[in-house]
PyMOL Python script that loads the backbone (N, CA, C, O; Angstrom):
from pymol import cmd

cmd.read_pdbstr("""\
ATOM      1  N   MET A   1     360.589 116.583 128.423  1.00  0.00           N
ATOM      2  CA  MET A   1     360.946 117.832 128.929  1.00  0.00           C
ATOM      3  C   MET A   1     361.484 118.783 128.209  1.00  0.00           C
ATOM      4  O   MET A   1     361.338 119.999 128.333  1.00  0.00           O
ATOM      5  N   GLU A   2     362.167 118.141 127.381  1.00  0.00           N
ATOM      6  CA  GLU A   2     362.670 119.009 125.953  1.00  0.00           C
ATOM      7  C   GLU A   2     361.589 119.440 125.074  1.00  0.00           C
ATOM      8  O   GLU A   2     361.722 120.344 124.250  1.00  0.00           O
ATOM      9  N   LYS A   3     360.867 118.994 125.202  1.00  0.00           N
ATOM     10  CA  LYS A   3     359.057 119.333 124.063  1.00  0.00           C
ATOM     11  C   LYS A   3     359.147 120.476 125.885  1.00  0.00           C
ATOM     12  O   LYS A   3     360.041 121.321 125.826  1.00  0.00           O
ATOM     13  N   TRP A   4     358.754 120.475 126.554  1.00  0.00           N
ATOM     14  CA  TRP A   4     358.184 121.230 127.311  1.00  0.00           C
ATOM     15  C   TRP A   4     359.775 122.971 126.781  1.00  0.00           C
ATOM     16  O   TRP A   4     359.679 123.982 126.086  1.00  0.00           O
ATOM     17  N   ALA A   5     360.654 122.509 127.416  1.00  0.00           N
ATOM     18  CA  ALA A   5     361.934 123.943 126.848  1.00  0.00           C
ATOM     19  C   ALA A   5     362.100 124.593 125.489  1.00  0.00           C
ATOM     20  O   ALA A   5     362.285 125.808 125.429  1.00  0.00           O
ATOM     21  N   ALA A   6     362.046 123.869 124.426  1.00  0.00           N
ATOM     22  CA  ALA A   6     361.598 123.663 123.071  1.00  0.00           C
ATOM     23  C   ALA A   6     360.073 124.044 122.703  1.00  0.00           C
ATOM     24  O   ALA A   6     359.779 124.307 121.537  1.00  0.00           O
ATOM     25  N   LYS A   7     358.973 124.068 123.887  1.00  0.00           N
ATOM     26  CA  LYS A   7     357.905 125.162 123.516  1.00  0.00           C
ATOM     27  C   LYS A   7     358.558 126.334 124.050  1.00  0.00           C
ATOM     28  O   LYS A   7     359.309 126.913 123.264  1.00  0.00           O
ATOM     29  N   GLU A   8     358.389 127.005 125.683  1.00  0.00           N
ATOM     30  CA  GLU A   8     359.163 127.984 126.554  1.00  0.00           C
ATOM     31  C   GLU A   8     359.953 128.604 125.353  1.00  0.00           C
ATOM     32  O   GLU A   8     359.370 129.359 124.575  1.00  0.00           O
ATOM     33  N   LEU A   9     361.133 128.324 125.214  1.00  0.00           N
ATOM     34  CA  LEU A   9     361.517 128.849 124.098  1.00  0.00           C
ATOM     35  C   LEU A   9     361.580 129.289 122.994  1.00  0.00           C
ATOM     36  O   LEU A   9     362.539 129.953 122.599  1.00  0.00           O
ATOM     37  N   SER A  10     360.337 128.932 122.133  1.00  0.00           N
ATOM     38  CA  SER A  10     361.181 128.591 120.315  1.00  0.00           C
ATOM     39  C   SER A  10     360.359 130.571 120.100  1.00  0.00           C
ATOM     40  O   SER A  10     359.969 130.954 118.997  1.00  0.00           O
ATOM     41  N   GLN A  11     360.292 131.349 121.191  1.00  0.00           N
ATOM     42  CA  GLN A  11     360.487 132.418 120.222  1.00  0.00           C
ATOM     43  C   GLN A  11     362.282 132.927 120.148  1.00  0.00           C
ATOM     44  O   GLN A  11     362.787 133.762 119.398  1.00  0.00           O
ATOM     45  N   VAL A  12     362.781 132.288 120.948  1.00  0.00           N
ATOM     46  CA  VAL A  12     364.001 132.279 121.177  1.00  0.00           C
ATOM     47  C   VAL A  12     365.386 132.779 119.983  1.00  0.00           C
ATOM     48  O   VAL A  12     366.175 132.015 120.539  1.00  0.00           O
ATOM     49  N   ASP A  13     366.013 133.239 119.169  1.00  0.00           N
ATOM     50  CA  ASP A  13     366.788 133.484 118.216  1.00  0.00           C
ATOM     51  C   ASP A  13     367.713 134.178 118.676  1.00  0.00           C
ATOM     52  O   ASP A  13     367.856 135.387 118.856  1.00  0.00           O
ATOM     53  N   LEU A  14     368.696 132.765 118.954  1.00  0.00           N
ATOM     54  CA  LEU A  14     370.214 133.395 119.227  1.00  0.00           C
ATOM     55  C   LEU A  14     371.251 133.506 117.805  1.00  0.00           C
ATOM     56  O   LEU A  14     372.478 133.442 117.878  1.00  0.00           O
ATOM     57  N   GLY A  15     370.516 133.676 116.585  1.00  0.00           N
ATOM     58  CA  GLY A  15     371.272 134.415 115.647  1.00  0.00           C
ATOM     59  C   GLY A  15     371.766 132.804 114.485  1.00  0.00           C
ATOM     60  O   GLY A  15     372.041 132.951 113.294  1.00  0.00           O
ATOM     61  N   ASP A  16     371.769 131.507 115.143  1.00  0.00           N
ATOM     62  CA  ASP A  16     372.616 130.081 114.790  1.00  0.00           C
ATOM     63  C   ASP A  16     371.379 129.441 115.229  1.00  0.00           C
ATOM     64  O   ASP A  16     370.752 130.152 116.014  1.00  0.00           O
ATOM     65  N   ALA A  17     370.744 128.128 114.920  1.00  0.00           N
ATOM     66  CA  ALA A  17     369.847 127.524 115.044  1.00  0.00           C
ATOM     67  C   ALA A  17     370.998 126.148 115.783  1.00  0.00           C
ATOM     68  O   ALA A  17     370.566 125.340 116.606  1.00  0.00           O
ATOM     69  N   SER A  18     372.015 126.140 115.433  1.00  0.00           N
ATOM     70  CA  SER A  18     372.618 124.807 116.909  1.00  0.00           C
ATOM     71  C   SER A  18     372.674 126.033 118.399  1.00  0.00           C
ATOM     72  O   SER A  18     372.322 125.880 119.569  1.00  0.00           O
ATOM     73  N   ARG A  19     373.105 126.876 117.879  1.00  0.00           N
ATOM     74  CA  ARG A  19     372.549 127.379 119.341  1.00  0.00           C
ATOM     75  C   ARG A  19     371.796 127.472 119.846  1.00  0.00           C
ATOM     76  O   ARG A  19     371.987 127.081 120.997  1.00  0.00           O
ATOM     77  N   ASN A  20     370.189 128.068 119.547  1.00  0.00           N
ATOM     78  CA  ASN A  20     369.035 127.650 119.750  1.00  0.00           C
ATOM     79  C   ASN A  20     368.826 126.073 120.194  1.00  0.00           C
ATOM     80  O   ASN A  20     368.252 125.797 121.248  1.00  0.00           O
ATOM     81  N   LYS A  21     369.223 125.294 119.506  1.00  0.00           N
ATOM     82  CA  LYS A  21     369.225 123.696 120.126  1.00  0.00           C
ATOM     83  C   LYS A  21     369.837 122.915 121.452  1.00  0.00           C
ATOM     84  O   LYS A  21     369.485 121.954 122.136  1.00  0.00           O
ATOM     85  N   ARG A  22     371.504 124.318 121.441  1.00  0.00           N
ATOM     86  CA  ARG A  22     372.372 124.038 122.636  1.00  0.00           C
ATOM     87  C   ARG A  22     371.409 124.724 123.853  1.00  0.00           C
ATOM     88  O   ARG A  22     371.043 124.038 124.808  1.00  0.00           O
ATOM     89  N   LEU A  23     371.146 125.737 123.755  1.00  0.00           N
ATOM     90  CA  LEU A  23     370.619 126.695 124.760  1.00  0.00           C
ATOM     91  C   LEU A  23     368.914 125.297 125.512  1.00  0.00           C
ATOM     92  O   LEU A  23     368.944 124.982 126.702  1.00  0.00           O
ATOM     93  N   ILE A  24     367.782 124.761 124.621  1.00  0.00           N
ATOM     94  CA  ILE A  24     367.264 124.229 125.044  1.00  0.00           C
ATOM     95  C   ILE A  24     367.485 123.329 125.635  1.00  0.00           C
ATOM     96  O   ILE A  24     366.708 122.924 126.500  1.00  0.00           O
ATOM     97  N   ARG A  25     369.025 122.531 125.239  1.00  0.00           N
ATOM     98  CA  ARG A  25     369.331 121.117 126.025  1.00  0.00           C
ATOM     99  C   ARG A  25     369.806 121.907 127.520  1.00  0.00           C
ATOM    100  O   ARG A  25     369.708 121.414 128.643  1.00  0.00           O
ATOM    101  N   LEU A  26     370.449 123.542 127.100  1.00  0.00           N
ATOM    102  CA  LEU A  26     370.277 123.551 128.659  1.00  0.00           C
ATOM    103  C   LEU A  26     369.952 123.200 129.808  1.00  0.00           C
ATOM    104  O   LEU A  26     370.254 122.509 130.781  1.00  0.00           O
ATOM    105  N   VAL A  27     368.888 124.242 129.172  1.00  0.00           N
ATOM    106  CA  VAL A  27     367.332 124.538 130.115  1.00  0.00           C
ATOM    107  C   VAL A  27     367.033 123.173 130.235  1.00  0.00           C
ATOM    108  O   VAL A  27     367.049 122.828 131.417  1.00  0.00           O
ATOM    109  N   LYS A  28     366.715 122.095 129.305  1.00  0.00           N
ATOM    110  CA  LYS A  28     365.670 121.282 129.726  1.00  0.00           C
ATOM    111  C   LYS A  28     366.905 119.880 130.518  1.00  0.00           C
ATOM    112  O   LYS A  28     366.423 118.782 130.797  1.00  0.00           O
ATOM    113  N   ASN A  29     368.439 120.169 130.776  1.00  0.00           N
ATOM    114  CA  ASN A  29     369.447 119.801 132.208  1.00  0.00           C
ATOM    115  C   ASN A  29     369.014 120.288 133.000  1.00  0.00           C
ATOM    116  O   ASN A  29     368.324 119.630 133.780  1.00  0.00           O
ATOM    117  N   LEU A  30     369.174 121.479 133.168  1.00  0.00           N
ATOM    118  CA  LEU A  30     368.815 122.140 134.296  1.00  0.00           C
ATOM    119  C   LEU A  30     367.825 121.899 135.040  1.00  0.00           C
ATOM    120  O   LEU A  30     368.035 121.269 136.076  1.00  0.00           O
ATOM    121  N   ALA A  31     366.366 122.372 134.685  1.00  0.00           N
ATOM    122  CA  ALA A  31     365.818 121.187 134.755  1.00  0.00           C
ATOM    123  C   ALA A  31     365.692 120.076 135.303  1.00  0.00           C
ATOM    124  O   ALA A  31     364.865 119.819 136.177  1.00  0.00           O
ATOM    125  N   PHE A  32     366.395 119.420 134.901  1.00  0.00           N
ATOM    126  CA  PHE A  32     366.426 117.900 135.581  1.00  0.00           C
ATOM    127  C   PHE A  32     367.110 117.866 136.570  1.00  0.00           C
ATOM    128  O   PHE A  32     366.754 117.270 137.586  1.00  0.00           O
ATOM    129  N   ALA A  33     368.504 118.663 136.429  1.00  0.00           N
ATOM    130  CA  ALA A  33     369.670 118.862 137.776  1.00  0.00           C
ATOM    131  C   ALA A  33     368.202 119.123 139.270  1.00  0.00           C
ATOM    132  O   ALA A  33     368.052 118.500 140.321  1.00  0.00           O
ATOM    133  N   ILE A  34     367.478 120.172 138.738  1.00  0.00           N
ATOM    134  CA  ILE A  34     366.896 120.900 139.801  1.00  0.00           C
ATOM    135  C   ILE A  34     365.735 119.838 140.543  1.00  0.00           C
ATOM    136  O   ILE A  34     365.444 119.646 141.723  1.00  0.00           O
ATOM    137  N   VAL A  35     365.318 119.359 139.482  1.00  0.00           N
ATOM    138  CA  VAL A  35     364.020 118.238 140.142  1.00  0.00           C
ATOM    139  C   VAL A  35     365.325 117.285 140.601  1.00  0.00           C
ATOM    140  O   VAL A  35     365.511 117.325 141.817  1.00  0.00           O
ATOM    141  N   ALA A  36     365.874 116.788 140.165  1.00  0.00           N
ATOM    142  CA  ALA A  36     366.792 115.606 141.254  1.00  0.00           C
ATOM    143  C   ALA A  36     367.666 116.358 142.479  1.00  0.00           C
ATOM    144  O   ALA A  36     368.394 116.008 143.408  1.00  0.00           O
ATOM    145  N   ALA A  37     367.356 117.101 142.139  1.00  0.00           N
ATOM    146  CA  ALA A  37     368.024 118.104 143.532  1.00  0.00           C
ATOM    147  C   ALA A  37     367.202 117.952 145.044  1.00  0.00           C
ATOM    148  O   ALA A  37     367.655 117.705 146.161  1.00  0.00           O
ATOM    149  N   ILE A  38     365.658 118.233 144.532  1.00  0.00           N
ATOM    150  CA  ILE A  38     364.761 118.320 145.106  1.00  0.00           C
ATOM    151  C   ILE A  38     364.332 117.447 145.954  1.00  0.00           C
ATOM    152  O   ILE A  38     364.294 117.553 147.180  1.00  0.00           O
ATOM    153  N   THR A  39     363.758 115.910 144.797  1.00  0.00           N
ATOM    154  CA  THR A  39     363.475 114.448 144.811  1.00  0.00           C
ATOM    155  C   THR A  39     364.513 113.565 144.979  1.00  0.00           C
ATOM    156  O   THR A  39     364.077 112.477 145.355  1.00  0.00           O
ATOM    157  N   ILE A  40     366.021 113.589 144.824  1.00  0.00           N
ATOM    158  CA  ILE A  40     366.469 112.642 145.995  1.00  0.00           C
ATOM    159  C   ILE A  40     366.641 112.129 147.329  1.00  0.00           C
ATOM    160  O   ILE A  40     366.632 110.990 147.796  1.00  0.00           O
ATOM    161  N   PRO A  41     366.891 113.938 148.094  1.00  0.00           N
ATOM    162  CA  PRO A  41     366.484 114.058 149.142  1.00  0.00           C
ATOM    163  C   PRO A  41     365.721 113.593 150.003  1.00  0.00           C
ATOM    164  O   PRO A  41     365.960 113.054 151.084  1.00  0.00           O
ATOM    165  N   MET A  42     364.449 113.903 149.294  1.00  0.00           N
ATOM    166  CA  MET A  42     363.496 113.724 149.413  1.00  0.00           C
ATOM    167  C   MET A  42     362.895 111.656 149.364  1.00  0.00           C
ATOM    168  O   MET A  42     362.142 111.232 150.241  1.00  0.00           O
ATOM    169  N   LEU A  43     363.176 111.162 148.757  1.00  0.00           N
ATOM    170  CA  LEU A  43     363.812 110.037 148.709  1.00  0.00           C
ATOM    171  C   LEU A  43     364.606 109.085 149.872  1.00  0.00           C
ATOM    172  O   LEU A  43     364.379 107.892 150.070  1.00  0.00           O
ATOM    173  N   LEU A  44     365.431 109.789 150.469  1.00  0.00           N
ATOM    174  CA  LEU A  44     366.258 109.141 151.032  1.00  0.00           C
ATOM    175  C   LEU A  44     365.838 109.586 152.773  1.00  0.00           C
ATOM    176  O   LEU A  44     366.406 109.158 153.778  1.00  0.00           O
ATOM    177  N   VAL A  45     364.688 110.556 152.713  1.00  0.00           N
ATOM    178  CA  VAL A  45     364.210 111.583 154.023  1.00  0.00           C
ATOM    179  C   VAL A  45     363.547 110.069 154.358  1.00  0.00           C
ATOM    180  O   VAL A  45     363.752 109.364 155.346  1.00  0.00           O
ATOM    181  N   TRP A  46     362.602 109.792 153.083  1.00  0.00           N
ATOM    182  CA  TRP A  46     361.001 108.632 153.415  1.00  0.00           C
ATOM    183  C   TRP A  46     361.511 107.119 153.294  1.00  0.00           C
ATOM    184  O   TRP A  46     360.663 106.302 152.937  1.00  0.00           O
ATOM    185  N   GLN A  47     362.996 106.594 153.592  1.00  0.00           N
ATOM    186  CA  GLN A  47     363.084 105.387 153.376  1.00  0.00           C
ATOM    187  C   GLN A  47     363.435 105.197 154.566  1.00  0.00           C
ATOM    188  O   GLN A  47     363.684 104.058 154.961  1.00  0.00           O
TER     189      GLN A  47
END
""", "prot")
cmd.dss("prot")
cmd.show_as("cartoon", "prot")
cmd.util.cbc("prot")
cmd.orient("prot")
């Protein structure tokens, strides 16, 4: 998923490489959280 975030944010320039990397990590973590928030309850319902 990090490759996806890096590709989507490849044109972003926050003025510092570490900020760019932090943004990519943040977006990746948010995407994982959203997937987990949807997937986990569905798994519990289907058990």
